[in-house]
C-alpha positions as CSV (number, residue, x, y, z in Angstrom):
1,M,-3.6,6.4,49.8
2,L,-2.3,2.8,49.8
3,V,-4.5,2.0,46.7
4,T,-3.2,5.0,44.9
5,E,0.4,4.2,45.7
6,A,-0.1,0.6,44.5
7,L,-1.6,1.8,41.3
8,F,1.3,4.2,40.9
9,W,3.8,1.4,41.2
10,I,1.9,-0.7,38.6
11,M,1.9,2.2,36.2
12,Y,5.5,3.1,36.9
13,L,6.8,-0.4,36.5
14,F,5.0,-0.8,33.1
15,V,6.0,2.6,31.7
16,T,9.6,2.2,32.9
17,A,10.0,-1.3,31.6
18,Y,8.4,-0.3,28.2
19,T,10.6,2.8,27.9
20,V,13.8,1.2,29.0
21,F,13.3,-1.8,26.6
22,L,12.8,0.6,23.7
23,L,15.7,2.8,24.8
24,T,18.0,-0.2,24.9
25,A,17.0,-1.1,21.3
26,Y,17.5,2.5,20.2
27,L,21.0,2.8,21.7
28,N,22.1,-0.6,20.3
29,P,24.5,0.2,17.4
30,E,24.6,-3.4,16.2
31,E,21.1,-3.3,14.7
32,E,21.9,-0.3,12.6
33,R,24.7,-1.8,10.6
34,E,22.8,-4.7,9.1
35,E,20.2,-2.4,7.5
36,K,22.5,-0.3,5.4
37,K,22.6,-2.0,2.0
38,A,22.8,0.6,-0.8
39,I,21.0,-0.2,-4.1
40,P,22.9,1.0,-7.3
41,E,21.1,3.8,-9.2
42,D,20.4,1.6,-12.3
43,E,18.9,-1.1,-10.0
44,L,16.5,1.1,-8.1
45,P,13.0,-0.5,-8.0
46,S,10.0,1.1,-9.9
47,I,7.4,2.7,-7.7
48,T,3.8,4.0,-7.8
49,I,2.8,6.7,-5.4
50,A,-0.9,6.8,-4.6
51,I,-2.4,10.1,-3.3
52,P,-5.9,9.4,-2.0
53,A,-7.8,12.7,-1.7
54,W,-11.2,13.9,-0.4
55,N,-12.0,17.6,-0.4
56,E,-8.3,18.6,-0.4
57,E,-8.2,21.4,-2.9
58,E,-6.2,23.6,-0.6
59,T,-3.2,21.3,-0.2
60,I,-3.1,18.7,-3.0
61,S,-1.3,21.0,-5.5
62,E,1.7,21.2,-3.2
63,T,1.5,17.5,-2.4
64,V,1.6,16.6,-6.1
65,R,4.4,19.0,-6.8
66,S,6.5,17.6,-3.9
67,V,6.2,14.1,-5.4
68,L,7.3,15.3,-8.9
69,R,10.3,16.9,-7.3
70,L,11.5,13.6,-5.9
71,D,15.2,12.8,-6.7
72,Y,14.4,9.5,-8.4
73,P,14.7,8.1,-12.0
74,Q,11.7,9.5,-13.9
75,E,11.1,6.3,-15.9
76,K,10.7,4.4,-12.6
77,L,8.2,6.7,-10.9
78,R,4.4,6.8,-11.4
79,V,1.8,8.8,-9.5
80,I,-1.9,8.0,-9.1
81,V,-4.2,10.6,-7.6
82,V,-7.5,9.0,-6.5
83,D,-10.3,11.6,-6.0
84,D,-12.6,9.9,-3.5
85,G,-15.8,11.7,-4.4
86,S,-14.7,15.2,-3.5
87,A,-17.3,18.0,-3.6
88,D,-14.7,20.6,-4.3
89,R,-12.0,21.1,-7.0
90,T,-9.5,18.6,-5.7
91,A,-9.2,16.8,-9.1
92,L,-8.8,20.0,-11.0
93,R,-6.1,21.3,-8.6
94,A,-4.2,18.0,-8.9
95,K,-4.4,18.1,-12.7
96,E,-3.2,21.7,-12.8
97,A,-0.2,20.7,-10.5
98,A,0.7,17.8,-12.7
99,G,0.4,19.7,-16.0
100,D,1.3,17.5,-18.9
101,D,3.5,15.1,-16.9
102,P,2.8,11.6,-18.3
103,R,3.7,10.0,-15.0
104,V,0.6,11.3,-13.3
105,T,-2.8,9.6,-13.6
106,I,-5.9,11.0,-12.0
107,L,-8.8,8.7,-11.1
108,R,-12.2,9.6,-9.7
109,Q,-14.6,7.4,-7.8
110,E,-17.6,7.7,-5.5
111,N,-16.8,8.4,-1.9
112,R,-15.9,5.0,-0.3
113,G,-13.2,6.0,2.1
114,K,-9.4,6.2,2.1
115,A,-8.8,2.5,2.2
116,A,-11.0,2.0,-0.9
117,A,-9.1,4.8,-2.7
118,L,-5.7,3.1,-1.9
119,N,-7.0,-0.2,-3.1
120,T,-8.2,1.4,-6.3
121,A,-4.7,2.7,-6.9
122,L,-3.2,-0.7,-6.0
123,E,-5.3,-2.3,-8.7
124,H,-3.7,0.0,-11.2
125,T,-0.2,-0.5,-10.0
126,K,2.4,-2.5,-12.0
127,T,5.5,-1.4,-10.2
128,D,7.8,-3.2,-7.7
129,L,6.9,-0.8,-4.8
130,F,3.7,1.1,-3.8
131,A,3.6,4.2,-1.6
132,C,0.8,6.2,-0.1
133,L,0.9,9.9,0.5
134,D,-1.9,11.8,2.2
135,A,-3.1,14.8,0.2
136,D,-2.1,17.2,3.0
137,S,1.5,16.0,3.3
138,Y,4.7,16.9,1.5
139,V,7.7,14.7,0.9
140,T,11.3,16.0,0.7
141,P,13.3,15.3,-2.5
142,Q,15.7,12.7,-1.0
143,A,13.1,10.8,1.1
144,L,12.4,8.0,-1.4
145,K,16.0,7.1,-2.1
146,R,16.6,7.0,1.6
147,M,13.8,4.5,2.0
148,V,14.2,2.1,-0.9
149,H,17.6,0.7,0.2
150,H,15.7,-1.2,3.0
151,F,14.0,-3.3,0.2
152,A,17.4,-4.9,-0.6
153,D,16.4,-7.2,2.2
154,P,13.7,-9.5,0.6
155,R,12.0,-9.9,4.0
156,V,11.1,-6.2,4.3
157,A,7.5,-5.5,3.4
158,A,7.3,-1.8,4.2
159,V,9.2,1.3,5.4
160,A,7.8,4.2,7.4
161,P,9.1,7.8,7.1
162,Y,10.0,10.3,9.8
163,M,7.0,12.7,10.0
164,H,7.2,16.3,11.1
165,V,4.6,19.0,11.4
166,A,4.2,21.3,8.4
167,R,4.5,25.0,9.2
168,P,3.5,24.9,12.9
169,R,2.0,28.2,14.0
170,T,-0.1,27.7,17.1
171,L,1.1,26.5,20.4
172,L,-0.8,23.3,20.0
173,Q,0.9,22.5,16.7
174,K,4.4,23.3,18.2
175,L,3.6,20.8,21.0
176,Q,2.7,18.2,18.3
177,Q,5.9,19.1,16.5
178,V,7.9,17.8,19.6
179,E,5.5,14.9,20.0
180,Y,6.0,13.7,16.5
181,A,9.8,13.9,17.0
182,I,9.4,11.7,20.1
183,L,7.3,9.3,18.1
184,G,10.1,9.1,15.5
185,I,12.6,8.1,18.1
186,Y,10.2,5.4,19.4
187,R,9.7,4.1,15.9
188,E,13.4,3.8,15.3
189,A,13.7,1.7,18.4
190,M,10.6,-0.4,17.3
191,S,12.1,-0.8,13.9
192,R,15.1,-2.5,15.3
193,L,12.8,-4.9,17.2
194,N,10.6,-5.4,14.1
195,I,7.5,-4.2,16.0
196,I,6.5,-1.1,14.1
197,N,2.7,-0.9,14.8
198,V,1.7,1.8,12.3
199,L,2.7,2.7,8.7
200,P,1.5,6.3,8.6
201,G,-0.4,7.7,5.6
202,P,2.2,10.4,4.9
203,F,4.5,8.4,2.6
204,S,4.9,4.8,3.9
205,V,6.4,2.6,1.1
206,Y,5.3,-1.0,0.6
207,R,6.6,-4.0,-1.4
208,T,3.7,-4.4,-3.9
209,R,3.8,-8.2,-3.7
210,A,3.6,-8.2,0.1
211,L,0.8,-5.8,0.1
212,R,-1.3,-7.8,-2.4
213,E,-0.5,-11.1,-0.6
214,A,-1.8,-9.6,2.6
215,G,-5.1,-8.6,0.8
216,G,-4.6,-4.8,0.5
217,F,-6.0,-2.2,2.9
218,S,-8.8,-3.2,5.1
219,M,-12.1,-1.3,4.7
220,E,-13.5,-2.6,8.0
221,T,-11.3,-0.4,10.3
222,I,-11.0,3.3,11.0
223,V,-7.2,3.1,11.0
224,E,-6.1,1.2,7.9
225,D,-2.5,2.3,8.4
226,Q,-2.3,0.5,11.8
227,E,-4.2,-2.6,10.7
228,I,-2.0,-3.2,7.7
229,A,1.1,-2.9,9.9
230,W,-0.2,-5.6,12.3
231,R,-1.3,-7.8,9.4
232,L,2.1,-7.7,7.7
233,L,3.9,-8.4,11.0
234,S,1.6,-11.3,11.8
235,H,2.4,-12.8,8.3
236,G,6.1,-12.8,9.2
237,W,7.3,-9.7,7.2
238,K,9.7,-7.1,8.5
239,L,8.8,-3.4,8.8
240,R,11.4,-0.7,8.9
241,F,11.7,3.0,9.8
242,E,13.9,5.5,8.0
243,K,14.9,8.5,10.1
244,E,16.4,10.4,7.1
245,A,13.2,10.2,5.0
246,I,11.5,13.5,6.1
247,V,7.9,14.1,5.4
248,Y,5.8,17.1,6.5
249,T,2.2,16.8,7.3
250,H,-0.5,19.3,8.5
251,T,-1.8,18.8,12.1
252,P,-4.8,20.1,13.9
253,A,-4.6,23.7,15.0
254,T,-7.5,23.6,17.5
255,L,-8.4,21.4,20.5
256,R,-11.6,20.3,18.7
257,G,-9.6,19.1,15.6
258,L,-7.1,17.4,17.8
259,Y,-9.8,15.6,19.7
260,K,-11.3,14.2,16.5
261,Q,-7.9,13.0,15.3
262,R,-6.9,11.4,18.6
263,K,-10.3,9.8,19.1
264,R,-9.9,8.0,15.8
265,W,-6.3,7.0,16.6
266,Y,-7.1,5.8,20.1
267,L,-10.2,3.8,19.2
268,G,-8.6,2.5,16.1
269,S,-5.6,1.3,18.0
270,L,-7.9,-0.4,20.6
271,I,-9.9,-2.1,17.9
272,T,-6.7,-3.3,16.1
273,V,-5.1,-4.7,19.2
274,Y,-8.3,-6.5,20.1
275,A,-8.4,-8.0,16.6
276,Y,-4.9,-9.3,16.9
277,K,-5.1,-10.3,20.6
278,H,-4.5,-13.9,19.6
279,L,-0.8,-13.0,19.0
280,A,-0.2,-12.2,22.7
281,F,2.5,-14.4,24.4
282,K,3.1,-16.4,21.2
283,R,6.8,-17.1,21.1
284,E,6.8,-17.8,17.4
285,H,5.9,-14.2,16.7
286,G,8.9,-12.9,18.6
287,H,8.7,-9.4,20.1
288,L,5.3,-8.9,18.4
289,G,3.8,-11.6,20.6
290,L,5.9,-11.5,23.7
291,F,6.2,-7.7,24.0
292,L,4.2,-5.5,21.7
293,T,0.7,-7.1,21.8
294,P,0.4,-7.4,25.6
295,A,2.1,-4.0,26.2
296,M,-0.3,-2.3,23.8
297,F,-3.3,-4.0,25.3
298,F,-2.2,-2.8,28.8
299,A,-1.3,0.7,27.5
300,L,-4.6,1.2,25.7
301,S,-7.1,-0.4,27.9
302,I,-5.7,-0.1,31.5
303,L,-3.1,2.6,31.7
304,P,-5.3,5.6,30.9
305,F,-7.6,4.6,33.8
306,L,-4.6,4.1,36.1
307,A,-3.2,7.5,35.2
308,A,-6.6,9.2,35.7
309,F,-7.2,7.5,39.0
310,I,-3.7,8.5,40.3
311,L,-4.3,12.1,39.3
312,A,-7.7,12.1,40.9
313,G,-6.4,10.4,44.0
314,T,-3.4,12.6,44.6
315,L,-2.9,15.9,42.8
316,I,-6.5,16.9,42.4
317,P,-7.6,16.4,46.0
318,Q,-4.5,18.4,47.2
319,L,-5.4,21.3,45.0
320,V,-9.1,21.1,45.9
321,K,-8.2,21.1,49.6
322,K,-6.1,24.2,49.2
323,A,-8.8,25.9,47.2
324,V,-11.4,25.1,49.9
325,T,-9.1,26.5,52.6
326,V,-8.7,29.7,50.6
327,Y,-12.4,30.0,50.2
328,L,-13.3,29.4,53.9
329,T,-10.6,31.6,55.3
330,G,-11.1,34.4,52.8
331,I,-7.4,34.5,52.1
332,V,-6.9,35.0,48.4
333,I,-3.2,34.0,48.5
334,D,-2.8,31.0,50.8
335,P,0.6,31.3,52.5
336,S,0.5,27.6,53.4
337,F,0.4,26.5,49.8
338,S,3.6,25.9,47.9
339,L,4.6,23.6,45.1
340,T,7.3,22.2,47.4
341,D,4.7,21.2,50.0
342,L,2.6,19.6,47.4
343,V,5.5,17.5,46.1
344,Y,6.4,16.6,49.7
345,D,2.8,15.5,50.4
346,L,2.7,13.4,47.2
347,Y,6.1,11.8,47.0
348,L,8.7,12.7,49.6
349,V,6.8,10.8,52.4
350,D,7.8,7.6,50.5
351,G,11.4,7.4,49.4
352,G,10.6,4.7,46.9
353,M,8.0,6.8,45.2
354,L,10.5,9.7,45.0
355,F,13.1,7.4,43.4
356,A,10.6,6.0,40.9
357,S,9.3,9.5,40.0
358,S,12.8,10.8,39.5
359,M,13.9,7.9,37.3
360,L,10.8,8.2,35.2
361,F,11.4,12.0,34.9
362,L,15.0,11.5,33.8
363,I,14.1,8.9,31.2
364,T,11.3,11.0,29.8
365,G,13.5,14.1,29.9
366,W,16.1,12.4,27.8
367,W,13.4,11.6,25.1
368,I,12.1,15.1,25.1
369,I,15.5,16.8,24.8
370,H,16.6,14.4,22.1
371,A,13.3,15.1,20.2
372,Y,13.8,18.9,20.7
373,R,17.2,18.7,19.1
374,T,15.8,16.7,16.2
375,V,13.2,19.4,15.6
376,K,15.8,22.2,15.5
377,R,17.9,20.2,13.1
378,V,15.1,19.2,10.7
379,M,13.3,22.6,10.8
380,P,16.0,25.2,11.1
381,G,13.8,28.0,9.8
382,E,11.1,27.5,12.5
383,K,11.1,28.9,16.0
384,P,10.3,26.1,18.4
385,I,9.1,26.5,21.9
386,R,12.0,27.4,24.3
387,L,13.3,24.3,26.0
388,G,12.8,25.9,29.4
389,T,9.0,26.3,29.0
390,L,8.5,23.1,26.9
391,I,8.2,20.6,29.7
392,P,5.3,22.2,31.6
393,Y,3.5,22.8,28.3
394,L,4.0,19.1,27.3
395,A,2.8,17.9,30.7
396,A,-0.5,19.9,30.2
397,Y,-0.7,18.6,26.6
398,F,-0.4,15.0,27.6
399,I,-3.0,15.4,30.3
400,I,-5.3,16.8,27.6
401,I,-4.5,13.7,25.4
402,L,-5.3,11.4,28.3
403,T,-8.6,13.2,28.8
404,F,-9.4,12.8,25.1
405,K,-8.7,9.0,25.4
406,L,-11.1,8.6,28.3
407,V,-13.8,10.6,26.6
408,S,-13.4,8.7,23.4
409,L,-14.4,5.4,25.1
410,K,-18.0,6.5,25.1
411,S,-18.0,5.6,21.4
412,L,-17.1,2.0,21.9
413,P,-20.7,0.7,22.3
414,R,-21.6,2.2,19.0
415,L,-18.6,0.8,17.2
416,A,-19.4,-2.6,18.7
417,R,-23.0,-2.4,17.4
418,E,-21.7,-1.5,13.9
419,R,-19.4,-4.6,14.1
420,V,-16.3,-2.5,13.5
421,W,-14.5,-4.9,15.9
422,W,-14.6,-7.6,13.2
423,K,-13.2,-11.1,13.6
């Protein structure tokens, strides 16, 4: 029990310090004022929006139409759809959606991956800005104008949008809906510290010059959107987040689909942090070196095992003990079992542990409630999960995500053999 308690304190101190640090940045109003520099309508920068697509015939039409509906000067907007060797009618659907609009160009190439498709579009780009938009995502009309004002600062290389789940139907998608809102809050805090660690595929906007100077998108990683963020930060550029730039993206509706997605995210994050481990504790890289790199390394490589060990050493043994008692006594409903007793066994024996758990619960609860309100504001037509039942569902959801992370690690030896770790 002493070992479990010690591990709990390690995990608690890390999670609390990480969360409070970001919360302090999020609640700091001084950071917000320096970012608001409006660009006059006639001075808006030109932009090319790249839509890489592979077998996306069901969604790409709406994606193209959403781009053409953007509230932005037509003469300054170009669209390049790159069909990355699709076996279906992706290119045809994109052409039908574009009609005779001269702003849209459709390119086809052999299947070489998303990064290669983006680099192909980048080669054909002659505009000030370059944006990527996944072929299963839809941008809102005002999103682009909300984002470009950040580029009034010549040190800004890229801006990330606020992603939301498109038409959530299943319980799993509604839980992701709240998760994405929480991630948006985190990204706003990270933006103020200039440590945004991912520029998501659904409509991140780049300064073309910065992207080319960095070498474009890496084809040696499974998460090009994370790797390019770390590379730009390491080169001294600023990355920003725009909470008013709303983009909707489709998310997995089944556990199997969610596992495939999170396996790629988790392993890709681990590989990226490993590749940039040399930045850790380097004062010249600011928060990136002193905070983000060591924190991400701990969170990705150590924290999942701590959380699993604590669950295995406290909650699970208690439940197993109660189950065995029920089995041996033949009593279907064990009168000695109660959630209150379980909480007492785990935490109330130690006042410090109770205090730590309570503080962590309050901080986490604030993030969840804030995210829930954001979802209701941004998606008024949807019926989100009731707040009263949300927290237990989220707790189960994050245990599932933790399990996915641990199971994903079995793929690391194969990735190492294939030299995906690079440099």
